[in-house]
C-alpha positions in Angstrom: 90.1 60.8 4.7 87.4 63.2 3.8 85.0 62.4 0.9 82.9 64.7 -1.2 79.8 62.6 -0.6 78.7 60.0 2.0 75.8 57.8 1.0 74.0 56.7 4.2 71.5 53.9 4.3 69.8 52.9 7.5 68.7 49.2 7.0 65.9 47.4 8.7 64.4 44.1 7.5 65.0 44.7 3.9 67.4 43.1 1.4 69.8 45.9 0.3 71.8 43.9 -2.3 69.7 45.3 -5.3 70.3 48.8 -4.0 74.0 48.2 -3.7 74.0 46.8 -7.3 72.3 50.0 -8.5 74.9 52.1 -6.7 77.6 50.1 -8.4 76.1 51.0 -11.8 76.2 54.7 -11.2 78.0 56.7 -13.9 79.9 58.6 -11.2 81.7 55.4 -10.3 82.4 54.4 -13.9 83.8 57.9 -14.6 86.4 57.4 -11.9 84.7 59.2 -9.0 85.0 56.3 -6.6 87.6 58.1 -4.5 85.2 60.9 -3.7 82.4 58.6 -2.3 81.8 56.4 0.7 78.9 54.1 1.4 77.6 53.4 4.9 75.0 50.7 5.4 74.0 50.3 9.1 71.6 47.5 10.0 69.4 48.7 12.9 69.1 45.3 14.5 66.9 43.7 11.9 64.7 40.9 13.1 65.6 38.9 10.0 68.8 38.3 8.1 67.6 39.9 4.8 70.4 42.5 4.7 73.2 40.2 3.8 76.0 42.1 1.9 78.9 39.8 1.5 78.8 39.4 -2.2 77.1 42.7 -3.1 79.4 44.8 -0.8 82.4 44.0 -2.9 81.0 46.0 -5.8 81.2 49.3 -3.9 84.3 51.3 -2.9 84.8 52.6 0.6 81.9 50.6 2.0 81.2 50.3 5.7 78.5 47.9 6.8 77.6 47.6 10.5 75.0 45.5 12.3 73.8 47.2 15.5 73.2 45.0 18.5 70.1 47.0 19.6 67.5 48.9 17.6 68.1 52.7 17.7 65.1 53.8 15.8 64.7 56.2 12.8 66.1 59.3 14.4 69.1 57.9 16.4 70.4 55.8 13.5 70.4 58.7 11.1 72.3 60.8 13.7 74.8 58.0 14.2 75.4 57.7 10.5 75.9 61.4 10.2 78.4 61.4 13.1 80.4 58.5 11.6 80.4 59.6 8.0 83.5 61.3 6.5 81.8 63.2 3.7 81.2 66.9 3.5 77.8 66.1 2.0 75.5 63.4 3.3 73.0 61.6 1.1 70.3 59.7 3.1 68.4 57.1 1.3 65.9 54.6 2.9 66.8 51.0 2.4 63.6 50.4 0.4 64.5 53.2 -2.1 65.8 52.5 -5.6 67.5 55.1 -7.8 65.9 55.0 -11.2 68.9 55.4 -13.4 72.7 55.7 -13.4 72.8 59.5 -13.1 71.2 59.6 -9.6 74.4 60.4 -7.7 75.8 62.8 -10.4 72.6 64.9 -10.3 72.8 65.3 -6.6 76.5 66.4 -6.7 75.7 68.9 -9.5 72.8 70.4 -7.6 74.3 70.5 -4.1 75.7 73.4 -2.2 77.1 73.8 1.2 74.3 75.9 2.7 71.1 74.1 1.9 69.3 70.8 2.2 68.3 69.2 -1.1 65.3 66.8 -1.5 65.1 64.5 -4.6 61.6 63.2 -4.1 59.7 59.9 -4.1 58.3 57.9 -7.0 55.8 55.0 -7.1 55.2 52.4 -9.7 52.5 53.4 -12.2 51.1 49.9 -12.1 48.8 49.1 -9.1 50.1 46.3 -6.9 48.4 42.9 -7.4 48.1 42.4 -3.7 45.0 44.3 -2.6 46.5 44.8 0.9 49.0 47.1 -0.7 46.6 49.4 -2.5 46.1 51.9 0.3 49.8 52.6 0.7 50.3 52.7 -3.1 47.4 55.1 -3.7 48.6 57.3 -0.8 52.1 57.4 -2.3 50.9 58.2 -5.8 48.4 60.9 -4.8 50.1 62.5 -1.8 53.8 61.9 -1.9 54.8 61.7 -5.6 54.9 65.3 -6.6 57.2 67.2 -9.1 59.7 69.6 -7.6 57.8 72.6 -8.9 54.9 71.6 -6.6 57.1 70.7 -3.7 59.0 74.0 -3.8 55.7 75.9 -3.3 55.9 74.8 0.3 59.3 73.2 0.6 59.4 72.4 4.4 55.9 70.9 4.3 56.9 68.5 1.5 60.1 67.3 3.1 60.6 63.5 3.5 63.7 61.8 4.9 63.3 59.0 2.2 65.7 60.6 -0.2 67.6 63.8 0.7 71.1 65.4 0.9 72.3 67.6 3.7 75.8 69.2 4.4 77.3 67.3 7.3 77.8 70.5 9.4 74.1 71.3 9.1 73.1 67.8 10.0 75.3 67.9 13.1 73.9 71.3 14.1 70.2 70.3 13.5 70.0 66.5 14.2 66.9 64.4 14.2 65.0 64.6 17.5 65.8 61.5 19.4 63.0 62.0 21.9 60.8 60.3 19.3 61.5 56.7 20.0 58.8 55.2 17.8 57.9 55.6 14.1 56.4 58.8 12.7 57.0 62.5 11.9 60.7 62.7 12.9 61.3 64.0 9.4 58.4 66.5 9.7 60.0 67.9 12.9 63.4 68.0 11.3 62.0 70.1 8.5 60.4 72.4 11.1 63.8 72.8 12.8 65.4 73.6 9.5 62.9 76.4 8.8 63.3 77.6 12.4 67.1 77.9 11.8 66.7 79.6 8.5 68.3 76.8 6.6 67.2 76.7 2.9 65.4 73.5 1.8 65.3 73.0 -2.0 63.5 70.3 -4.0 64.6 69.0 -7.4 63.5 66.2 -9.6 65.7 63.3 -8.7 63.3 60.8 -7.2 63.9 57.3 -5.9 61.4 54.6 -6.4 59.7 53.4 -3.2 59.7 49.6 -3.2 58.7 48.7 0.3 54.9 49.1 0.2 53.3 48.0 3.5 50.0 46.1 3.8 47.1 48.3 5.0 47.1 47.0 8.6 50.7 47.9 9.1 50.4 51.2 7.3 47.4 52.2 9.4 49.3 51.1 12.6 52.3 53.3 11.6 50.0 56.2 10.8 48.4 56.0 14.2 51.8 56.0 15.9 52.8 59.0 13.8 49.7 60.8 15.1 50.7 60.1 18.7 54.1 61.5 17.9 52.5 64.7 16.5 50.7 65.2 19.7 53.8 64.6 21.7 55.7 67.2 19.6 52.8 69.7 19.9 52.9 69.2 23.7 56.6 70.0 24.0 56.6 72.6 21.2 53.3 74.5 21.0 54.5 76.5 18.0 54.9 73.3 16.0 52.2 72.9 13.4 51.1 70.6 10.6 48.0 70.4 8.3 46.4 67.6 10.3 46.8 69.6 13.5 45.4 72.7 11.9 42.5 70.8 10.4 41.6 69.3 13.8 41.7 72.8 15.4 39.5 74.3 12.7 37.0 71.4 12.9 37.0 70.9 16.6 33.3 72.0 16.9 32.2 69.7 14.2 30.3 66.7 15.7 32.1 63.7 14.4 31.2 60.5 16.3 34.0 58.2 17.3 31.8 55.3 16.2 32.9 56.2 12.6 36.4 55.0 13.4 35.8 51.2 13.0 33.7 51.8 9.9 36.4 53.8 8.2 39.0 51.4 9.3 37.1 48.4 7.8 36.8 50.3 4.5 40.5 51.1 4.4 41.5 47.5 5.3 39.2 45.7 2.9 38.2 47.9 0.0 39.8 47.3 -3.4 39.6 51.0 -4.0 40.4 52.6 -0.6 39.4 56.3 -0.4 42.0 58.8 0.6 39.3 61.1 1.9 38.2 58.3 4.2 41.8 57.9 5.3 42.0 61.7 6.0 38.8 61.5 8.1 40.1 58.4 9.9 43.3 60.3 10.8 41.3 63.3 12.0 39.1 61.2 14.2 42.0 59.2 15.6 43.9 62.4 16.4 40.8 63.7 18.3 40.5 60.4 20.2 44.2 60.5 21.2 43.9 64.1 22.4 40.8 63.3 24.4 42.3 60.2 26.0 45.8 61.7 26.3 47.3 58.8 24.4 50.6 60.3 23.2 52.9 57.3 23.7 
């Protein structure tokens, strides 16, 4: 059976029952649209059992839940979900995303077409987290990722994130995520680069999902560092690939910035109750320069 829309959620170490509940409350389901939808939740070999679905799964029609025996990573699991989906349109949502109201799926279907990728955007709570370890990730999300569609459409490929997007299945199969990136970071950046390269339109509209899974600063910095290594790996294999951080490093390569600043900046980012995003930008620039000099791309 072919569906109009497949909702695809790669799961890793996150309880997805509240997300399933929110999907069950969608007006598209209450209006009799359940026969046009399917839901695929694939657990990418979570290290904990937080993704239990027995009771919540019964709320959703046409649900397939699968626990993988080995971790595939962010690119491979999305490609697997796309291959095994039966919908003409594929809606990818991270497991720590939460649609903000009952019209989320309906808005996607109304805005979708068969020729372009559609990105709904990311939202963050207005209230700062009480845990100071989460402040860096929250501030970064509020200032750098949460943008209205009008802003994102100024440079649509630059503002793409795989957190919440819809893609026609035939496009996804033709332009899959790059599976050479085994670890976290910038697989979605390169996916957007490939879309632009193929001349596939990418449109943004205002249909954000709330990002629930804020990481503590040590983990966020660690993932940022791995993402920078991925950037350099991509640049090595595709010299035409570019990104603002890479461009900034090229422009400022003659500027004397001592590596001794790295631990000072990192200490600020880890311990400050008001972490500076400019300090974070400088940290990324210096870490990129260090990785390039030491050829640390893995």
